[in-house]
C-alpha positions, 0 to 999 in steps of 0.5 A: 042079830039084835033088831035095835042095832046094826053091830055084830057080835064076834060069836055072830060073826063066827057062826056066820063064817062057819055056815059060809064055810059049809057052803063051799064044796071044797071046804064042806066035809059033810055033816060030820066035818070038822069045823077046823078051817080058819076064818082067813081060809074060809073067806079066801076060798069064798072069794075064790069061789065066787070069782069061779062062778062068775066065770062060769056065768059069763062063759055060759052067758057067751055060749047062750049068746052064741047059740041064739046068734046061730038060731033062726028066731025073731029078734023079739023072741030073742029079747024076750029069751034074753030078758027072761034069762037075766031074771 
């Protein structure tokens, strides 16, 4: 991207979308994979993947909360752990 402008070229956008596609496990065909996924598919899969990751974070947070509730620790230790994990 150009430093003087916030505008992105079509080529830069396409390169970013292709790079994004390589980060998605369901689209990542490895180093020698095809770049055949459409922009629409990559963006839809990215949104879906981010939603799944957020649900996983929420589920793990709930499990951690339940574990902390069942442990015999002081409230200051629980607060410390909570703050540490939120970083």
